[in-house]
C-alpha positions in Angstrom: 90.3 237.8 86.4 92.5 240.9 85.9 92.8 242.2 82.3 96.5 242.2 81.2 98.0 245.6 80.7 101.2 245.5 78.6 102.7 248.8 79.7 102.1 247.9 83.4 103.6 244.5 83.0 106.6 245.6 81.0 107.4 248.6 83.3 107.2 246.3 86.3 109.5 243.7 84.7 111.9 246.5 83.6 112.1 247.9 87.2 112.9 244.5 88.6 115.7 244.0 86.0 117.2 247.3 86.9 117.0 246.6 90.6 118.9 243.4 90.1 121.6 245.3 88.2 121.9 247.7 91.2 122.1 244.9 93.7 124.8 243.2 91.7 126.9 246.4 91.3 126.1 248.5 94.3 129.3 247.8 96.1 131.2 249.7 93.4 131.2 253.2 94.9 132.2 254.8 91.6 129.1 253.4 89.9 126.6 253.8 92.7 125.5 257.4 91.8 124.8 256.4 88.2 123.1 253.2 89.2 120.9 255.1 91.6 119.9 257.5 88.8 119.0 254.4 86.7 117.0 252.8 89.5 115.1 256.0 90.2 114.1 256.5 86.6 113.3 252.8 86.0 111.0 252.6 89.1 109.4 256.0 88.2 108.2 254.6 84.9 106.0 252.0 86.6 104.9 254.3 89.4 103.7 256.9 86.9 102.0 254.3 84.7 100.1 253.1 87.8 99.3 256.7 88.9 98.0 257.3 85.3 95.7 254.3 85.5 94.2 255.8 88.7 94.1 259.3 87.2 91.3 261.6 88.2 91.1 263.2 84.8 92.2 262.6 81.2 94.6 265.5 81.6 96.1 263.9 84.7 96.4 260.6 82.7 98.2 262.4 79.9 100.6 264.1 82.3 101.5 260.8 84.0 102.1 259.0 80.7 104.3 261.9 79.6 106.4 261.6 82.7 106.7 257.8 82.2 107.9 258.4 78.7 110.5 260.9 79.8 111.7 258.5 82.5 112.0 255.6 79.9 114.1 257.8 77.7 116.3 258.6 80.7 116.7 254.9 81.4 117.9 254.2 77.9 120.4 257.1 78.3 121.8 255.7 81.6 122.0 252.1 80.2 123.9 253.4 77.2 126.4 255.4 79.3 127.0 252.4 81.6 127.4 250.1 78.6 129.7 252.4 76.6 131.9 253.0 79.6 132.1 249.2 80.2 130.5 249.6 83.6 128.0 246.8 82.9 128.6 243.7 80.9 127.1 243.2 77.4 124.9 240.5 78.9 123.5 242.8 81.5 123.0 245.5 78.9 121.1 243.1 76.6 118.9 242.0 79.5 117.7 245.6 80.0 118.3 247.8 77.0 115.8 246.2 74.6 113.0 246.4 77.2 113.9 250.0 77.9 113.6 250.8 74.2 110.4 248.9 73.9 108.9 250.8 76.8 110.0 254.1 75.3 108.2 253.2 72.0 105.0 252.0 73.8 104.9 255.1 75.9 105.7 257.3 73.0 102.9 255.8 71.0 100.5 256.3 73.9 101.5 259.9 74.2 101.2 260.5 70.5 97.7 259.1 70.5 96.7 261.1 73.5 98.0 264.3 71.9 96.0 263.5 68.7 92.8 263.0 70.6 93.3 266.2 72.6 93.6 268.2 69.4 
């Protein structure tokens, strides 16, 4: 049986939530560029986490986790912009924002630990 990996599972769930937002709002041509940015950064989190798991070296793993952390931060930014500009409903925001913040914290903690071990 496959061992659970919290960051893998949460990054996948987050990407799915963001894709659902895009599908529901994509017909709004004004929002589309912002939503595309959100989708790209959200899916990049999981992609980089997966690449990190298959990394060829510890340095490669650190690099992929650093990118995933930056992408999670970017997602939180886009969600805040969309929410504060009333482009997404408070319900939609509450479905995604807490998980985005949680991913940022998890990845930040991973990166902090990796930096400490590298020193």
